[in-house]
TIKOLKE-228019 format. One record per residue (C-alpha): residue in three letters; x, y, z; residue number from 1. Coordinates in pm, whole numbers. Each point is the difference from the previous one (the first is absolute). Layout:
N
GUPA  residuo       x       y       z  num
GUPA      ala       X       Y       Z  NUM
...
# end
This chain:
385
GUPA  residuo       x       y       z  num
GUPA      met       0       0       0    1
GUPA      trp     273     247      98    2
GUPA      arg     190     -94    -313    3
GUPA      his    -312      77    -205    4
GUPA      ile     -46     339     173    5
GUPA      ala     370      85     -50    6
GUPA      ser     -24     -95    -365    7
GUPA      asn    -307     221     -49    8
GUPA      ala     167     286     184    9
GUPA      leu     312     -32    -215   10
GUPA      ser    -213      -4    -314   11
GUPA      phe    -186     306     123   12
GUPA      leu     327     183      70   13
GUPA      ile     129     -90    -345   14
GUPA      val    -318     135    -157   15
GUPA      ile      28     318     206   16
GUPA      leu     366      33    -102   17
GUPA      ile     -85     -49    -367   18
GUPA      ile    -278     257      26   19
GUPA      gly     236     239     181   20
GUPA      val     271     -38    -261   21
GUPA      gly    -261      44    -270   22
GUPA      met    -133     314     167   23
GUPA      ile     351     145      28   24
GUPA      ala      70     -76    -366   25
GUPA      trp    -335     150     -98   26
GUPA      gly      66     309     212   27
GUPA      lys     345      50    -155   28
GUPA      arg    -151     -37    -345   29
GUPA      glu    -275     252      78   30
GUPA      phe     256     242     143   31
GUPA      ser     222      -3    -309   32
GUPA      gln    -239     -52    -292   33
GUPA      pro    -170     286    -193   34
GUPA      gly    -274     167     202   35
GUPA      pro    -363      79     -86   36
GUPA      leu      45     372     -67   37
GUPA      ala    -158      81    -337   38
GUPA      gln     157     347     -36   39
GUPA      ala     263     197     187   40
GUPA      val    -103     184     317   41
GUPA      cys     156     251     236   42
GUPA      leu      48    -124     356   43
GUPA      lys      40     267     265   44
GUPA      val     179    -102     320   45
GUPA      asp     -38     257     277   46
GUPA      lys     268      69     258   47
GUPA      gly     -46    -229     299   48
GUPA      ser    -194    -259    -200   49
GUPA      asn      66    -374      25   50
GUPA      phe     -18    -306    -223   51
GUPA      ser    -338    -104     139   52
GUPA      arg    -156     322    -131   53
GUPA      val     198     -23    -324   54
GUPA      ser    -113    -359     -64   55
GUPA      asn    -363      95      60   56
GUPA      arg      33     298    -235   57
GUPA      leu     160    -220    -266   58
GUPA      ser    -293    -240      32   59
GUPA      glu    -246     288     -43   60
GUPA      leu     187     100    -316   61
GUPA      asp     -20    -362    -126   62
GUPA      ala     379      -7     -12   63
GUPA      ile      23    -313     217   64
GUPA      thr    -243    -285      63   65
GUPA      tyr     124    -127     336   66
GUPA      pro     113     271     248   67
GUPA      ser      97    -270     251   68
GUPA      ile     245    -159    -244   69
GUPA      phe     144     344     -71   70
GUPA      arg      60      57     372   71
GUPA      val     158    -344      44   72
GUPA      gly     225      65    -299   73
GUPA      ile     110     328     158   74
GUPA      glu     102    -174     321   75
GUPA      tyr     174    -277    -195   76
GUPA      ser     191     262    -203   77
GUPA      glu     105     181     322   78
GUPA      lys    -114     334    -144   79
GUPA      ser    -272      83     248   80
GUPA      his     205     294     133   81
GUPA      leu      79     150    -340   82
GUPA      leu    -336     149    -100   83
GUPA      lys      45     345    -156   84
GUPA      ala    -248     287     -10   85
GUPA      gly     -92     147    -337   86
GUPA      ser    -210     -58    -309   87
GUPA      phe     106    -300    -203   88
GUPA      leu     -95    -113    -348   89
GUPA      ile    -116    -362       8   90
GUPA      pro      10    -137    -357   91
GUPA      glu    -264    -233    -138   92
GUPA      glu      40    -368      93   93
GUPA      ala     267      89     258   94
GUPA      ser      74    -295     226   95
GUPA      met      -9      32     376   96
GUPA      ser     378     -34      -7   97
GUPA      asp      24     291    -246   98
GUPA      ile    -229     215     212   99
GUPA      leu     201     -72     312  100
GUPA      asp     316     111    -179  101
GUPA      ile    -168     319    -124  102
GUPA      val    -117     114     344  103
GUPA      thr     323     -88     182  104
GUPA      arg     280     100    -235  105
GUPA      gly     -21     371      86  106
GUPA      gly      71     297    -224  107
GUPA      ala    -242     255    -140  108
GUPA      ser    -369     -62     -49  109
GUPA      thr     -82    -135    -344  110
GUPA      cys    -355     126     -49  111
GUPA      gly    -253     245     136  112
GUPA      thr      82     371       6  113
GUPA      glu     306     149    -166  114
GUPA      ile     112     361      19  115
GUPA      leu     190      66    -321  116
GUPA      tyr     201     319     -48  117
GUPA      arg      77      58    -369  118
GUPA      val     284     242     -63  119
GUPA      gly     -13     110    -363  120
GUPA      val     174     253    -221  121
GUPA      leu    -290     246      13  122
GUPA      thr    -148     -64     344  123
GUPA      ala     -22    -237     298  124
GUPA      val    -330    -173      73  125
GUPA      leu     -99    -199     308  126
GUPA      gln    -259    -276     -46  127
GUPA      val    -190    -217     247  128
GUPA      arg     -71    -328    -181  129
GUPA      glu    -180    -323      83  130
GUPA      leu     105    -333    -151  131
GUPA      asp    -276    -229    -126  132
GUPA      pro     148    -343      78  133
GUPA      ala    -214    -173    -262  134
GUPA      thr     114     215    -293  135
GUPA      gln     335     120     140  136
GUPA      glu    -100     351    -108  137
GUPA      tyr       1     318     207  138
GUPA      ser    -282     248      38  139
GUPA      ile      85     353     111  140
GUPA      ser    -189     122     307  141
GUPA      thr     146     349     -14  142
GUPA      glu     296     184    -147  143
GUPA      phe     147     344      46  144
GUPA      lys     313     206     -63  145
GUPA      pro     170      73     336  146
GUPA      ala     152     319    -142  147
GUPA      glu    -345     141     -68  148
GUPA      val    -174     -96     325  149
GUPA      glu    -109     291     213  150
GUPA      gly    -124     -85     346  151
GUPA      ala     -87    -353     112  152
GUPA      leu      89    -307    -200  153
GUPA      pro    -286    -213    -141  154
GUPA      asp    -189    -199     265  155
GUPA      ile      40    -330    -186  156
GUPA      tyr     376      42      -4  157
GUPA      leu      16      90     369  158
GUPA      ala    -216    -302      92  159
GUPA      lys     204    -246    -205  160
GUPA      arg     329     148     117  161
GUPA      asn     -87    -104     355  162
GUPA      glu     -77    -364     -85  163
GUPA      asp     270    -250      90  164
GUPA      asp     -24    -206    -319  165
GUPA      thr      22     289    -249  166
GUPA      arg     293     -38    -239  167
GUPA      tyr     209     290    -128  168
GUPA      arg     181      23    -331  169
GUPA      ile     185     279    -178  170
GUPA      ala      26     -15    -380  171
GUPA      ile     265     219    -163  172
GUPA      ala     -48      60    -372  173
GUPA      glu     288     -11    -248  174
GUPA      gly     137     342     -88  175
GUPA      val     -79     171     332  176
GUPA      thr     280     221     130  177
GUPA      ser     163     -44     339  178
GUPA      trp    -136     337     117  179
GUPA      gln    -353    -107     -93  180
GUPA      ile      38    -327     191  181
GUPA      val     129     174     314  182
GUPA      glu    -274     263      -7  183
GUPA      ser    -268    -266     -52  184
GUPA      leu     129    -216     286  185
GUPA      lys     -11     302     230  186
GUPA      met    -377      12     -57  187
GUPA      ala     -52    -369      85  188
GUPA      asp    -133      30     355  189
GUPA      phe      38    -373      66  190
GUPA      leu     380      32     -27  191
GUPA      ser     234     148     261  192
GUPA      gly     332     179      23  193
GUPA      asp     159     294    -177  194
GUPA      met     195      12    -326  195
GUPA      ser     251     281     -17  196
GUPA      asp     162     -64    -338  197
GUPA      val    -130     -90    -344  198
GUPA      pro     172    -320    -123  199
GUPA      ala     209      11    -314  200
GUPA      glu    -210      12    -314  201
GUPA      gly     -48    -343    -153  202
GUPA      ser      99    -187     316  203
GUPA      leu    -353    -107     103  204
GUPA      ala    -166    -305    -156  205
GUPA      pro    -356      60    -122  206
GUPA      asp    -197    -295     135  207
GUPA      ser    -273    -106     241  208
GUPA      tyr     106     -11     365  209
GUPA      glu    -194    -165     283  210
GUPA      val      34     202     321  211
GUPA      arg    -136     -13     353  212
GUPA      pro    -166     297     169  213
GUPA      gly     263     205     176  214
GUPA      ala     280    -116    -230  215
GUPA      lys     283     250     -28  216
GUPA      arg      21     200    -320  217
GUPA      ala     379     -20       7  218
GUPA      asp     -15    -381      12  219
GUPA      leu    -231      -7    -301  220
GUPA      ile     236     229    -194  221
GUPA      lys     289    -231      91  222
GUPA      ala    -193    -301    -131  223
GUPA      met     -62     185    -328  224
GUPA      gln     369      83     -31  225
GUPA      leu     113    -357      65  226
GUPA      ser    -249    -131    -252  227
GUPA      gln     113     244    -270  228
GUPA      ala     364     -82      65  229
GUPA      asp     -73    -373     -44  230
GUPA      ile    -197      60    -321  231
GUPA      leu     275     218    -147  232
GUPA      lys     275    -246      93  233
GUPA      ser    -182    -296    -156  234
GUPA      ala     -72     194    -320  235
GUPA      trp     356     133     -18  236
GUPA      asp     146    -350      40  237
GUPA      ala    -219    -120    -290  238
GUPA      arg      59     305    -222  239
GUPA      ala      59      -9    -375  240
GUPA      asp     341      68    -151  241
GUPA      asn     119     332    -141  242
GUPA      leu    -233     232     186  243
GUPA      pro      91     370       1  244
GUPA      tyr      18      27     378  245
GUPA      asp     267    -131     232  246
GUPA      thr    -165     -17     342  247
GUPA      pro    -327    -119     154  248
GUPA      glu     -67     362      98  249
GUPA      glu       6     108    -364  250
GUPA      ala    -230    -287     -91  251
GUPA      leu    -241     118     270  252
GUPA      ile      -4     347    -157  253
GUPA      met     -87    -154    -336  254
GUPA      ala    -270    -217     160  255
GUPA      ser    -163     306     154  256
GUPA      ile     -14     170    -340  257
GUPA      val    -154    -310    -158  258
GUPA      glu    -254     -13     285  259
GUPA      lys    -111     359     -54  260
GUPA      glu     -14     -30    -380  261
GUPA      thr    -249    -286     -24  262
GUPA      gly    -268    -162     209  263
GUPA      val     -34    -289    -246  264
GUPA      ala     187    -299     138  265
GUPA      ser      54    -160    -340  266
GUPA      glu     176     315    -125  267
GUPA      arg     259      40     271  268
GUPA      arg     278    -196    -172  269
GUPA      gln     -67     181    -330  270
GUPA      val      13     339     169  271
GUPA      ala     322    -104     173  272
GUPA      ser     144    -104    -337  273
GUPA      val     -62     348    -140  274
GUPA      phe     196     168     278  275
GUPA      val     277    -259     -10  276
GUPA      asn      31      45    -377  277
GUPA      arg      14     380      39  278
GUPA      leu     273     -21     265  279
GUPA      asn     200    -242    -214  280
GUPA      lys     -17     250    -287  281
GUPA      ser      89     294     229  282
GUPA      met    -348     149     -57  283
GUPA      arg    -169     197     274  284
GUPA      leu    -288    -176     173  285
GUPA      gln    -243     290     -53  286
GUPA      thr    -263    -125     244  287
GUPA      asp    -260     228     161  288
GUPA      pro     -26    -181     339  289
GUPA      thr     359      89      89  290
GUPA      val     -64     368     -78  291
GUPA      ile    -313      -8     214  292
GUPA      tyr     191    -154     290  293
GUPA      gly     257     278     -25  294
GUPA      ile    -285     248      52  295
GUPA      thr    -202    -176     271  296
GUPA      lys     289    -180     176  297
GUPA      gly    -243    -288      34  298
GUPA      gln    -227     200     231  299
GUPA      gly    -336     -51    -165  300
GUPA      val    -103      22    -364  301
GUPA      leu      60     288    -239  302
GUPA      gly    -366      25     -97  303
GUPA      arg      64     169    -335  304
GUPA      gly     195     -39    -320  305
GUPA      leu     368      84     -27  306
GUPA      arg      89     345    -127  307
GUPA      gln     252      53    -280  308
GUPA      ser     213     203     239  309
GUPA      glu      15    -299     238  310
GUPA      leu     100    -233    -283  311
GUPA      arg     284     236     -97  312
GUPA      arg     127      75     352  313
GUPA      glu     311    -192      97  314
GUPA      thr     -53    -193     323  315
GUPA      pro     148    -330     120  316
GUPA      phe    -331    -172     -87  317
GUPA      asn     -69     160    -340  318
GUPA      thr      88    -287    -233  319
GUPA      tyr     -79     220    -301  320
GUPA      val     310     200      92  321
GUPA      ile     234    -231     195  322
GUPA      asp     176    -310    -132  323
GUPA      gly     -58    -341     156  324
GUPA      leu    -202     -77     310  325
GUPA      pro    -126     247     261  326
GUPA      pro     179      -7     339  327
GUPA      ser    -261    -211     184  328
GUPA      pro    -317    -203     -52  329
GUPA      ile    -316     203     -55  330
GUPA      ala    -235    -239     183  331
GUPA      asn      -9    -341     163  332
GUPA      pro     -13    -257    -282  333
GUPA      gly    -165    -339      40  334
GUPA      arg     155    -339     -63  335
GUPA      gln    -111     -18    -366  336
GUPA      ala     150     338     -85  337
GUPA      ile     330     -95     167  338
GUPA      glu      12    -329    -188  339
GUPA      ala     -86     181    -326  340
GUPA      ala     286     245      50  341
GUPA      leu     243    -286      52  342
GUPA      asn    -141    -231    -268  343
GUPA      pro    -152     224    -267  344
GUPA      asp    -138    -130    -328  345
GUPA      gln     245     -14    -288  346
GUPA      thr    -140     261    -240  347
GUPA      glu     113     279    -229  348
GUPA      phe    -258     244     137  349
GUPA      leu     120     350      81  350
GUPA      phe    -334     183      47  351
GUPA      phe    -346     -51     140  352
GUPA      val    -314     207      44  353
GUPA      ala    -349     -62     140  354
GUPA      asp    -230    -187    -240  355
GUPA      gly    -338      90     150  356
GUPA      thr     -68    -340     155  357
GUPA      gly     203      50     318  358
GUPA      gly     308    -148    -164  359
GUPA      his     263     133    -237  360
GUPA      ala     101     -12    -365  361
GUPA      phe     370     -81     -45  362
GUPA      ala     224     110    -286  363
GUPA      lys     351     -68    -129  364
GUPA      thr      42     326    -193  365
GUPA      leu     -88     363      57  366
GUPA      gln    -219      -7    -310  367
GUPA      glu    -207    -288     139  368
GUPA      his     -17     173     336  369
GUPA      asn    -122     327    -151  370
GUPA      ala    -278    -192    -176  371
GUPA      asn    -100    -159     333  372
GUPA      val       5     340     170  373
GUPA      ala    -229     140    -271  374
GUPA      lys    -247    -283      60  375
GUPA      trp       9      66     375  376
GUPA      arg     -67     370     -52  377
GUPA      glu    -301     -86    -217  378
GUPA      ile    -131    -218     283  379
GUPA      glu      53     282     251  380
GUPA      ala    -180     246    -228  381
GUPA      gln    -298    -235     -42  382
GUPA      arg     -24     -47     376  383
GUPA      ala       7     376      55  384
GUPA      asn    -303      52    -230  385
# end
């Protein structure tokens, strides 16, 4: 009898063990396999929250099917103490393992509200944007130009600025001068610290920079300088042969001219070829943007056409009068302009003029160029009527 009872008990234990092993295997599979989420969602984790609340919220969002398995997986992964506050993008079909990694890895929030400060050639605009996780597109809640605000800032901006999960990003456009960047950063109230000097022209990399509220302006400038130095070094190391400049600094000057002469990315290497060809033939560059920089010193835009007297006046930046390159860059060129200056197209072009489409018509001879200029003047006359 006792042997029969022991045998049954052993069989029962074996069954329980098999079920337990099966449950563990099933739980591991559920934890790591694609989840039920049909489209991406934004998960907000408040400061002081815990994984119990997060798992319940994920269940409400239909991102996980079994909150209990998610919590067990957290304990098994030894990440229960690593939960981060913020707003996190949970992609469609994300596994519980993926979600755990997203909410514990740290770093900036990946969805929700973003305050984007766009620093452009003509103006600086601050936008409050919301990311739609399903479409990955932003909608603008409000935007304004800090330089033109009189009195209180917009309520939406003030409200979002005080939320813990709001992300901040500064986007610097290609062709902006160092003075314009410094002046724009001074008006960013979410940054801190003073900037006494304007960095050397051309030394700041136009790019998008993620920042935290209270970040020091000087640190951001330093990051821009390091980035530009890396870009210039890489492009210089990969440069073409027989270029008419001997140093990376001269190449940066050329890149800034290319940047200011065209906003069409596909044209940059052609434009660079024109200036390289002119230098190789000891021809003057004869480019308006350098003359303009000599007048404005990079402090804003000229806002009018150049006068004949300005084109004839000899200044270090008047490339209609001086030979070779001007003494410094005339703006902060982007990566593509720098690479174009150091690897221009191989052409015989010596001239170019606007073609009415936003691009330029290129020419090998003065006769061809004069014909292109005549066409451009016809276009200007038609537009004026």
